[in-house]
N, C-alpha and C positions, 0 to 999 in steps of 0.2 A: 356413552358406553351403555350398553345394552347385555340383557340376560345371554341373550342369541350370540352375540360376539363371544361370551364366555364359553357357551357351549360350544361354539364351532372350534376354537383355540382347544378346548379337551377333545373333542374329537379327534382333531388333528394330531395333537398329542398320542393320543391313543394309537391311531394308525400308525405313528413314526414307530412307536414303541413295539409294535407286532412287527413292523418291518425289521426292524434291530433283533428282535427274537429269531426272527426268521434267519437272517444274515449270520448269527451268532450261532444257530443251527449247522449253515452250510459249512462255517469254518471249523467246528467239531468232526464234519464228515470228512472235510479236506484234511484235518490232522489226523483223524485214524487213518485215511487210506495212505498220508506220509507214513505213519507209523509202520503198517504193512511192508511198505517200499524197504524202508529200514531194515526191518525183518529179513525181507527177501536180500536185500544187499549183505547182511552180517552172514546168513547162510551161504550164499555165495562164494563169500570170502572166506570161508571155514571149512565149508564139504569138501570133499575129493571123490574121485572116482572110486566106487566101492564103498561108499560110505551108506552106513542105515538110516533112514529117514520115516516119519510116520506121513502118510501121504491123507489128505482128507479126502473120503469119497462122497461126503455130504451126510445130513440129520446127525451131526456130531459124532460120526464115525471116523476112524482110521485104519490104514493098513500101514504095516513095516512094509520098505522097500528098500532095495538097493541101488544106487546111482550107479548105473551103468556107464555112464559117460557126463563127467561135468560140464563138457565145452559142447552139450547139447542142451543149452538151457532154451526154453521159449519165454519171451517176456511182451506180455500185451503191450502194443503201442497207443492204444486207444480206437475210438471208432470201429471197433469190432474188429480190429487187426492185431496181429500179433506177428512174431518174428523170433528164429531160433538165431542164437548167439554162441559165440565159446563164453567160456568163464567171464573174459575182463570185459569182452563189449555186452554182456548180459549186465555188469555193475556198472558200464558206461553209461546203459539205456536207462537202469533204474537210476541212476545219480539224476540224469536229465530230466526224467519223469518227476524225480525229488523238487529238482528246481523249480520247474514249472508250478507242481504245488505249493512251492513258498511263494512264487508269484502270484498264483491266485488268492493264497490266504493273504497275504500283502494288501491287495485288492478291495477285498472284501471288508477287511479291518478299515481300510481307508474309507469305506462306504458307512460302515458303522459311524468312526467318529463325524463324518460328515453330518449323518442323520442326529448323532447325538447332540452335535451342536447347534443344530436347528431346532431340535428339541429345547435346549437351553434357551434359546429366543424367546420361542413361543412360550414357556413357562415364565419368562420374564415377562413378556408382554401382559398374559393372563395376570401375574401380580400386578403390574400395573394399572389394568383394569380394575380390578376388585380394589387396589387403593383409592382410585379413583371415585367409585361407587359408595366407597364407607366416606369416606368426604363429602361426598354431595347428600347423603344420609344425615351427616353430622349438620351438615348446613342447613337443611330442611328443616331437622328436628330444633336447631338452633332459632332459626325463623319463627317456627311455630310456638316456642315458648314465648319468642318476645311478642308474639301476637296475642298470646293467653294471659300477659301481665297488664 
């Protein structure tokens, strides 16, 4: 056992922790996107033609607008594509998007769980190495004391 092995384990643990944090941030972003999809679904299910809505125009500014036709909803499909749907079709497209996001969240959570498991194993190895080092030091001290007598 060497100090070098402990340093290497420590560095690996730190890298894994950084990966876990990045993946957790990814999950948060996906969950935010999912919440926005939920809000859009709620809006499509409750709004009617003639409803007044506030439309964001950027910079935290909004305009009031009237929905001319609820069956002309445009939904982003991904990869810079969007399509126009009737109200029910737009809800279905958003539900599909939400299911896709759920799948992505599950995959990332699985990656996090794998990394946490790997981290726990490395921590256990580090503890074992530290215990071995302490035992060796104790044996050396015992031998040195035996020589002094």
